Backbone bond lengths (Angstrom), bond angles and torsions (degrees), N, CA, C in turn:
res aa  C-N    CA-C-N  psi(-1)  N-CA   C-N-CA  omega(-1)  CA-C   N-CA-C  phi
1 X - - - 1.432 - - 1.537 110.56 -
2 X 1.330 117.41 -39.40 1.452 121.13 179.00 1.526 110.47 -62.70
3 X 1.328 117.07 -40.65 1.455 120.92 179.18 1.527 110.55 -62.96
4 X 1.335 118.09 -41.34 1.451 122.21 177.27 1.527 110.53 -61.93
5 X 1.315 117.86 -40.76 1.464 121.65 178.32 1.525 110.84 -63.56
6 X 1.339 117.20 -39.74 1.469 120.59 178.27 1.522 110.72 -65.52
7 X 1.338 116.96 -40.77 1.468 120.52 178.46 1.521 109.52 -63.66
8 X 1.335 117.48 -44.17 1.465 121.23 179.65 1.526 110.35 -62.66
9 X 1.326 117.59 -42.34 1.465 120.79 179.64 1.526 110.56 -64.68
10 X 1.330 117.36 -40.60 1.462 120.97 178.02 1.521 110.57 -63.67
11 X 1.333 117.02 -44.09 1.463 120.74 178.31 1.524 110.41 -61.71
12 X 1.321 116.58 -39.28 1.457 120.38 179.50 1.523 110.89 -63.36
13 X 1.312 117.15 -39.45 1.460 121.30 178.51 1.518 110.04 -62.18
14 X 1.321 116.98 -50.21 1.457 119.85 -179.32 1.516 110.90 -61.00
15 X 1.323 117.75 -44.78 1.457 120.89 -179.49 1.523 110.93 -64.55
16 X 1.320 117.17 -42.14 1.461 120.12 -178.40 1.510 111.22 -62.68
17 X 1.301 117.47 -29.95 1.452 120.82 -179.96 1.516 110.79 -88.34
18 X 1.311 118.00 -38.12 1.456 120.92 -179.00 1.513 111.94 -69.65
19 X 1.297 117.34 -43.01 1.449 120.51 -178.57 1.519 110.41 -56.01
20 X 1.318 119.27 -48.46 1.440 118.96 179.99 1.518 113.39 -59.27
21 X 1.308 117.84 -35.75 1.451 115.26 -178.02 1.505 109.73 -64.43
22 X 1.240 117.20 -44.62 1.434 119.48 -179.44 1.499 112.38 -60.22
23 X 1.250 118.06 -19.46 1.428 123.34 -176.08 1.509 113.27 -65.40
24 X 1.215 122.57 -32.23 1.431 116.68 -178.14 1.470 114.43 -175.86
25 X 1.274 119.30 19.08 1.410 120.71 -179.70 1.476 113.59 -85.95
26 X 1.326 119.92 0.05 1.441 122.46 -178.59 1.516 110.03 -62.82
27 X 1.310 117.04 153.77 1.449 120.09 -179.77 1.512 111.02 -144.18
28 X 1.290 116.46 164.08 1.464 122.83 172.44 1.515 107.47 -104.03
29 X 1.325 117.28 179.81 1.442 121.21 175.16 1.497 109.51 -156.76
30 X 1.303 117.87 165.68 1.446 118.97 178.33 1.525 109.65 -57.78
31 X 1.335 118.05 135.95 1.464 119.44 178.44 1.517 110.65 -54.93
32 X 1.317 116.89 132.20 1.449 121.80 -179.36 1.509 113.21 79.58
33 X 1.295 118.37 5.81 1.452 120.47 -175.45 1.507 113.64 -125.64
34 X 1.329 114.33 -162.87 1.455 120.41 178.39 1.522 109.65 -150.80
35 X 1.329 114.65 158.69 1.463 121.88 174.06 1.521 105.69 -124.16
36 X 1.325 116.07 114.13 1.462 121.32 -171.79 1.524 113.64 -75.08
37 X 1.327 118.38 -26.21 1.462 120.51 -174.90 1.524 111.01 -140.03
38 X 1.313 114.61 151.25 1.454 121.03 175.36 1.512 109.97 -170.21
39 X 1.323 115.77 158.78 1.451 122.33 176.63 1.520 108.18 -133.45
40 X 1.326 116.01 156.55 1.454 120.38 177.82 1.524 110.26 -151.47
41 X 1.330 115.00 162.32 1.466 123.15 171.04 1.510 106.52 -131.33
42 X 1.330 116.84 131.63 1.468 122.89 177.37 1.513 109.19 -110.73
43 X 1.344 115.64 153.74 1.457 122.13 178.84 1.517 109.40 -142.88
44 X 1.336 116.85 131.17 1.461 121.98 173.04 1.525 107.00 -77.37
45 X 1.323 117.86 124.67 1.460 121.68 -173.71 1.524 113.65 -89.56
46 X 1.308 117.54 -24.90 1.463 119.70 -170.99 1.527 112.51 -132.92
47 X 1.296 116.33 39.45 1.457 121.07 -179.96 1.511 109.88 146.31
48 X 1.319 115.32 -152.96 1.461 121.05 -179.62 1.521 108.59 -147.36
49 X 1.313 115.89 155.71 1.459 120.87 174.22 1.523 106.81 -76.68
50 X 1.323 115.68 120.27 1.457 120.26 177.66 1.527 108.42 -141.31
51 X 1.296 117.58 -156.28 1.459 120.70 -175.62 1.531 113.17 -84.45
52 X 1.334 118.35 -2.86 1.457 122.28 -179.11 1.523 110.42 -99.97
53 X 1.345 118.98 121.35 1.467 120.58 177.38 1.532 110.99 -63.10
54 X 1.344 115.85 134.46 1.461 120.85 177.79 1.519 109.39 -164.81
55 X 1.318 115.99 162.46 1.451 120.37 174.30 1.520 107.73 -86.20
56 X 1.320 115.68 129.79 1.468 122.02 179.07 1.522 109.50 -126.67
57 X 1.318 115.61 153.23 1.461 121.93 173.53 1.516 107.86 -110.38
58 X 1.323 115.39 128.94 1.455 122.09 -179.25 1.525 108.79 -119.72
59 X 1.318 116.26 145.35 1.457 121.26 171.26 1.524 107.81 -117.79
60 X 1.318 114.71 157.29 1.462 118.90 176.94 1.516 109.53 -143.70
61 X 1.312 115.02 154.32 1.460 122.85 172.95 1.520 106.51 -134.21
62 X 1.333 115.91 146.02 1.445 117.71 -179.26 1.508 113.19 -165.38
63 X 1.314 113.56 -179.71 1.455 121.92 -179.06 1.527 108.91 -135.27
64 X 1.330 115.80 145.99 1.463 122.83 174.59 1.520 108.16 -114.25
65 X 1.344 116.68 140.00 1.468 121.60 -178.71 1.524 109.99 -133.79
66 X 1.312 113.83 165.46 1.468 121.34 173.62 1.527 111.73 55.67
67 X 1.346 115.64 46.65 1.463 121.00 177.53 1.527 109.25 -86.45
68 X 1.319 116.25 134.58 1.464 122.21 -179.70 1.520 109.52 -139.73
69 X 1.334 115.44 161.31 1.455 121.35 173.56 1.506 115.27 81.74
70 X 1.310 118.37 2.64 1.456 121.79 -179.31 1.515 111.69 -100.45
71 X 1.330 116.78 178.11 1.462 120.66 -178.89 1.529 112.41 -77.12
72 X 1.301 115.21 161.74 1.466 123.14 169.80 1.517 114.77 56.09
73 X 1.311 118.62 26.69 1.456 121.03 175.86 1.515 114.67 63.75
74 X 1.319 118.53 32.25 1.464 120.72 178.33 1.527 108.76 -64.08
75 X 1.329 115.77 127.68 1.464 120.66 -179.88 1.521 112.41 -112.96
76 X 1.325 117.76 -12.65 1.455 121.36 -179.20 1.506 111.09 -179.30
77 X 1.319 115.23 -167.37 1.450 120.57 178.95 1.514 110.62 -179.10
78 X 1.319 115.01 175.41 1.461 121.66 174.17 1.522 107.62 -120.84
79 X 1.342 116.79 156.04 1.459 118.57 178.72 1.518 111.87 -144.91
80 X 1.331 114.16 155.98 1.460 123.30 171.77 1.516 106.94 -129.23
81 X 1.312 116.18 149.40 1.456 119.77 -179.11 1.507 112.55 -143.68
82 X 1.334 115.22 156.18 1.458 122.55 173.51 1.520 107.59 -131.21
83 X 1.318 116.55 127.83 1.466 122.86 -177.87 1.514 107.81 -128.77
84 X 1.327 116.53 121.90 1.456 122.31 175.19 1.523 105.93 -104.59
85 X 1.348 117.05 117.83 1.461 119.85 -170.70 1.517 112.10 -141.23
86 X 1.309 114.89 144.26 1.453 120.17 167.42 1.515 105.91 -77.33
87 X 1.328 116.80 129.62 1.452 119.35 -167.21 1.515 112.11 -150.37
88 X 1.321 115.99 144.93 1.461 124.18 161.46 1.513 108.12 -166.58
89 X 1.307 117.81 167.63 1.452 122.49 -168.48 1.527 114.88 -62.53
90 X 1.314 117.61 -29.12 1.462 118.91 -175.36 1.523 113.75 -85.92
91 X 1.335 118.17 -13.44 1.457 121.90 -178.42 1.517 109.68 -137.31
92 X 1.310 117.57 151.44 1.464 121.14 -178.05 1.535 112.78 -68.94
93 X 1.304 115.14 168.94 1.468 122.00 177.27 1.520 109.19 -84.03
94 X 1.315 115.84 151.09 1.450 120.92 178.56 1.518 108.60 -150.34
95 X 1.316 116.49 119.34 1.453 120.51 178.74 1.515 110.47 171.97
96 X 1.330 116.76 170.92 1.464 120.80 -177.21 1.525 112.47 -72.68
97 X 1.329 114.31 149.20 1.462 121.32 177.73 1.525 108.82 -129.93
98 X 1.324 115.97 143.38 1.465 123.45 173.51 1.518 106.91 -122.49
99 X 1.333 116.34 129.90 1.463 121.65 -178.22 1.522 109.07 -128.93
100 X 1.327 117.31 127.92 1.461 122.83 175.98 1.527 108.92 -108.87
101 X 1.339 115.66 128.10 1.462 122.20 -177.30 1.526 109.41 -115.15
102 X 1.323 116.54 133.47 1.460 123.18 170.72 1.519 106.58 -109.01
103 X 1.337 116.11 111.73 1.465 121.90 -176.87 1.512 111.55 -78.81
104 X 1.320 117.00 160.72 1.469 122.86 -178.19 1.527 112.65 -63.12
105 X 1.339 118.66 -17.94 1.468 121.13 177.35 1.529 111.99 -94.16
106 X 1.346 118.32 5.28 1.457 122.16 177.34 1.528 114.54 93.80
107 X 1.315 118.08 -11.54 1.466 120.16 177.61 1.521 110.28 -78.25
108 X 1.346 115.90 165.14 1.453 120.81 -178.45 1.533 110.79 -127.99
109 X 1.324 115.43 160.11 1.468 123.53 173.21 1.524 107.33 -140.24
110 X 1.332 116.17 145.72 1.464 121.19 171.81 1.524 107.71 -119.35
111 X 1.341 114.85 128.77 1.455 122.07 177.44 1.514 108.94 -110.41
112 X 1.324 115.69 149.91 1.456 120.12 178.18 1.523 108.92 -153.19
113 X 1.314 115.27 150.47 1.454 120.34 172.79 1.504 112.44 160.32
114 X 1.326 114.81 176.77 1.460 119.37 176.11 1.515 109.18 -69.10
115 X 1.300 116.99 141.61 1.462 120.67 177.89 1.517 108.50 -132.99
116 X 1.343 116.42 79.05 1.463 119.21 175.59 1.523 109.02 -81.84
117 X 1.301 116.22 129.26 1.449 121.18 -179.75 1.522 107.79 -98.82
118 X 1.314 116.55 121.07 1.454 120.76 -178.76 1.526 110.90 -88.84
119 X 1.310 115.07 175.73 1.470 119.84 179.31 1.517 111.26 -88.56
120 X 1.306 117.32 29.62 1.460 122.20 178.36 1.522 108.70 -121.37
121 X 1.325 114.47 148.39 1.452 119.96 174.43 1.509 107.30 -115.88
122 X 1.297 120.44 129.87 1.455 126.23 2.47 1.529 111.65 -81.75
123 X 1.333 115.14 165.39 1.455 121.90 170.78 1.522 106.72 -83.71
124 X 1.324 116.87 131.43 1.462 122.09 -179.82 1.523 107.91 -127.48
125 X 1.330 117.26 131.68 1.455 120.76 179.05 1.509 111.40 -157.81
126 X 1.336 115.57 170.22 1.460 122.41 -178.29 1.526 109.52 -122.44
127 X 1.334 116.84 133.66 1.456 123.00 175.77 1.521 109.69 -120.48
128 X 1.341 116.21 151.37 1.462 122.25 177.42 1.528 109.81 -87.76
129 X 1.342 116.68 140.74 1.461 121.22 170.72 1.531 105.21 -86.75
130 X 1.331 116.40 109.13 1.466 121.19 -171.88 1.529 113.10 -99.09
131 X 1.327 118.22 -11.83 1.468 121.26 178.53 1.521 109.44 -158.22
132 X 1.343 114.71 154.12 1.456 120.62 175.08 1.515 113.51 79.74
133 X 1.308 115.41 -157.93 1.453 122.79 -177.88 1.526 110.48 -56.05
134 X 1.308 117.32 125.80 1.458 121.73 179.19 1.513 114.57 86.44
135 X 1.341 118.37 6.81 1.464 120.82 -178.08 1.526 110.39 -49.99
136 X 1.337 115.09 134.74 1.454 121.60 -179.04 1.520 113.70 94.84
137 X 1.330 117.37 -10.97 1.466 119.91 178.47 1.526 109.81 -95.83
138 X 1.308 115.59 176.50 1.460 121.98 178.40 1.523 108.82 -126.20
139 X 1.347 115.82 152.46 1.455 121.76 -177.55 1.525 109.16 -124.09
140 X 1.322 116.45 127.96 1.466 123.07 175.37 1.525 107.70 -93.25
141 X 1.336 115.96 123.32 1.463 121.51 -175.80 1.524 109.79 -115.64
142 X 1.312 116.56 134.20 1.465 122.61 174.13 1.523 107.21 -118.34
143 X 1.334 115.64 121.86 1.461 120.45 -174.10 1.523 111.56 -122.36
144 X 1.313 115.55 132.78 1.463 123.32 170.81 1.518 106.56 -117.22
145 X 1.290 118.38 150.72 1.443 121.47 -173.62 1.508 109.84 -141.05
146 X 1.308 115.19 157.38 1.461 120.42 178.85 1.522 110.68 -72.66
147 X 1.308 115.48 143.60 1.455 121.76 170.42 1.515 105.79 -126.02
148 X 1.324 115.90 116.44 1.456 119.82 -175.65 1.526 110.80 -121.69
149 X 1.323 117.65 158.28 1.467 120.00 174.44 1.533 112.15 -57.71
150 X 1.330 117.33 -33.57 1.464 120.37 178.88 1.524 111.28 -63.01
151 X 1.336 117.38 -34.94 1.463 120.22 177.94 1.522 111.00 -67.70
152 X 1.327 116.58 -38.80 1.466 120.11 178.23 1.521 109.24 -62.26
153 X 1.318 116.61 -49.53 1.457 120.68 178.94 1.520 111.96 -62.14
154 X 1.325 116.66 -40.18 1.456 120.74 179.24 1.513 112.25 -64.32
155 X 1.312 115.89 -41.66 1.459 120.06 -179.59 1.525 110.62 -63.88
156 X 1.294 116.67 -38.21 1.459 120.96 -179.16 1.527 111.69 -86.28
157 X 1.338 117.48 -6.58 1.464 121.53 -178.59 1.518 111.49 -124.81
158 X 1.346 116.88 -114.90 1.461 120.64 -172.14 1.534 115.05 -77.06
159 X 1.301 118.68 -7.30 1.464 121.38 179.95 1.517 112.48 110.01
160 X 1.326 115.06 165.27 1.461 122.97 179.92 1.521 107.19 -111.50
161 X 1.334 117.19 123.23 1.465 121.72 -175.47 1.526 114.85 -108.97
162 X 1.332 118.21 -19.78 1.457 119.21 -176.40 1.523 110.06 -155.80
163 X 1.319 115.91 159.91 1.452 121.40 178.03 1.513 110.49 -169.63
164 X 1.319 116.26 179.11 1.464 122.35 -177.11 1.520 109.63 -136.00
165 X 1.316 115.82 166.63 1.457 119.70 178.14 1.515 112.07 -169.01
166 X 1.328 114.63 -176.81 1.459 123.39 -179.77 1.524 109.03 -127.19
167 X 1.332 117.84 155.02 1.443 120.58 179.60 1.512 111.72 -151.69
168 X 1.325 114.58 165.28 1.453 122.98 169.59 1.521 106.50 -140.67
169 X 1.337 116.36 161.36 1.452 120.22 -177.39 1.525 109.90 -148.07
170 X 1.332 115.53 151.23 1.461 121.20 177.81 1.526 108.89 -149.37
171 X 1.320 116.37 150.99 1.453 119.88 176.18 1.523 108.48 -60.03
172 X 1.343 116.07 127.96 1.467 120.81 178.66 1.523 108.07 -75.17
173 X 1.291 115.69 140.79 1.468 120.82 179.99 1.484 110.99 -103.75
């Protein structure tokens, strides 16, 4: 029984960290290019990730750095995202995400698509560029996220409301 409890606690830790990444860490990039580094912070707006399954809305803010291969000398950008996901600590989040990017040259891109977060680190997924710079292309996103003791305790207690992570992105082929 103790071993089962340890497995459940470990799964809760991974889910508590994975779910937040899916919440809004997605990013765009210059068409034909890549952004090697980025950071983000996500926040649950209407509750917390805990042991009870529920639909939650998450927002995220972040920055992209070291972008190359795109038009107009884009070197980075900032982004905001909204992710509506079915979520709880034992299973990953799954739901649509919308991400708006403001590039270093002043242009914008909007990304959208399903963002299912798996129980693997990093989370990897593809979003469509639905408006602005790069419209019609797809972006492959690789996300890593923080896992802290506070998240483990939060998942098993009052819930997890916020977290941070790192990402990279490249034009999907």
